[in-house]
Steps between C-alpha positions, in 0.01 A plus 500: 500500500856560368568748778412239758720238333800737490437612857485140628805382308740796523386768743339292776489711820750763377434835338605552140794712615634210709489241221826416323576283200606142569696286252214251458233764426324487164618723213163676515546592868861605443378734226243652732762549768727685255229765466445531876738795549338692214155428642593631844665815360183585307252421777372729773405326821207615714588436862256311716663292772847543342582129515568445129650832388875542524589822681801603291460328163128535421326820395247578773581851626527731202600438141809284550642247745648648816830328411520725194371820660718468811807326355746635762288356781424174320871438447562486877181329622559162666191313374417588143249216450244598761129569478300815571323336796828419674621859470175678590373275781751631752571840647768613432515366147661158472792607280864439591798644319858380465631857535391820672252730333729801479596741225317451170287215643325698773278716278366208288427307822296790641312530173419127498398500868258790436344311207462184707296685764209501253526127425253282691439127499157335497363148531452466123762323287727707276387540141645627173392780275 
């Protein structure tokens, strides 16, 4: 029952990653939102359709977020707040960079691209482990 109340009042049609704190939110909700970053860093996402898992910031491919594992690439990516579905639903991958992938960025990019070849979307919603 409480989950439904919080969802209706604060989350509505957004995902938890899209929700931000507003000045008129209750102290209880503000407290929950302060723990959001810790929750996401300690959670492993199981990819289904990829619509609610953040590509770079959530842990879904390996033991840490891709933003941490591939820091040199993450630093030059144009859209950091994008979801797995948006990246994987197109061929080539829907990732744009602000600079060229040369020098010390090329090898991490190849490594990431090889890992992404094994990632597949389904019709099921994403879940957490």
